[in-house]
N, C-alpha and C positions, 0 to 999 in steps of 0.2 A: 763632411767626411772626405778623406782622401782615399781614392780607390785606385788600385794598381792592377792592371789586366796584363797577365803574363801568358804568352803562348809557350807550350812545352818545347823543350830542346829537341835536337835531332834524335830520332829514334830508329831502331832497326827496322828494316823493310817489312819483315814478317816475324811473328813469334814462333817458337818451336811447335806450339800446339795449333798455330794458325789463327788464333783469335786476335783480332785487332786490339782489343782491350788489354792484352798481355804484352804488347810490345814494350821493350825497355829502351832507355836512353843509351846512346853510344858514348864512347869516351870523348869524341869530338863534340857531341851534343852537350855533355856536361861542362866541357872546357868553355865553349861559347856562352853557355848559360852563366857560368861563374863570372866571365868577363863582363857581361851585361850587368849582372847584379852588383859586382864590386864597383863599377862605374856609377850605378844608380844609388848605391849606399851613401854617396856624398850629397845626394839631392833629396833623400827621403829618410824619415824616421822608421824605426822598426814597426812592422805591421802589428796591430793589436789583435788581428784575426787573420788566419789564412784558410781560405776555402779552396778545395781542389776537386776536380773530376776524380772519380774512383779508378779511372784507367791508370795502369801502372806508370806510363811515361809522364802523365800529368802529376801523379802522386810523387814520383821521383823528382820532378821539377820543383814541386812545392817543398820537398825536403831540402833540396839544394838552396832554395831561396831562404828557408828558415835558418839554415846553417850560416849562410853569408850575411844575412840581415840581423842575426842575433835573436830570432824568434824562438822562444822555448816552450810555448803553449802547445796544445794539441792541434794538429792539422785536421780540419773537418772535411770529410768527403761529402759531396752532394751530387746527385744525379742531374741537377740543374746545370752542371758544367760539362756534361758529355757533349760530343760533337753534334748530336742531333737535337739538342735542346734549343729553346728559343730565347732571344734577348729578353722578351717579356718575363719568361720564367726566371731568368737570372735577376732581373730587376725586382721581382717579388721576393726572391731570396735575400737580396741586398737589403730590402726594406725591413725584413725581420731582424736585421742586425744594425739598424740605424743608430744605435747608441755607441757603436764602435767608432773610434777616431780614424783608423786606417785599416782598410781591408785589402788583402792581396788575393786575387783570383788566379788559379792555375788551370788552364783549359786548352782548347783545341780550335783549329779551323774546321769548318767555316764559322763557328760560333763567335770567336773572339773579334774578328773584324766587323761582323754585323753588330756585335754587342757595343763596341766602341762607337760606331755611328749612331746607334740607338741611344746610348747614354748622352751623347752630345746633341740629341734632338734633331739629328739629320740622317735618318735612315737611308736616303739615296747616296750619301757620301761614301765614296770608295776608299777604304783603308786597307793597306797591305801589311798584314802582320806576319813578318818573317818568323821562322822558328827562333825561339828565345827572345823575341821582341817584348818590350815592356812599355806600357802606356800608363801615364799618370793623369787621372781625371779628378777634379774636385766636384763633388756632388753638392749642389746648392739648394735643392728642394727635393723632398721625398713624397709629396702628394701628387697623385695623378701620374702623368708621364714624367720620365726623368729629365732633369735639367742639370747638365754637367758642363764643366769648363775644362778643355784640354790644357794641361800644364806642360807636358813634354812626352816625347816618345824616344826610346832608345833601342837600337838594333845592334846585333853583333858586329856588323861592319863599322858602325859609328863608335861603339865601345872599344873596338880594337885600335881605332885611330886615336881616340881620346887618351 
């Protein structure tokens, strides 16, 4: 399985109602996100499934990814991708979709950097996931702890240069 871990784009500092889960992407956030996804589109096939945190900014990120990458199926919201979830919870969610060829996850820090390290079998590894960063991991085994191979990582700064 090819797994793509995407951190949401730049979001407003606070939502009008004050709830963190209601923060929306800024226009700059959408622009950087599109830049990363357009660059990545050359190195990846359309996801067969997109899973997203139910938070507005992650959901909007998933919608931009679906548009740029040609995904026309339903985006599935899951609480296992909220900021306070654990990498193990996400792994269990991934395992329920093991028949999918390519899954894109739209989520938040601090979860995404911890998740990437966990999926690579190296929890102490420090990974910096900038906003709109995208990581490609090939999952090679589904039993027990994850065994993944890092294929590539793309950030807005690199996408802009490319």
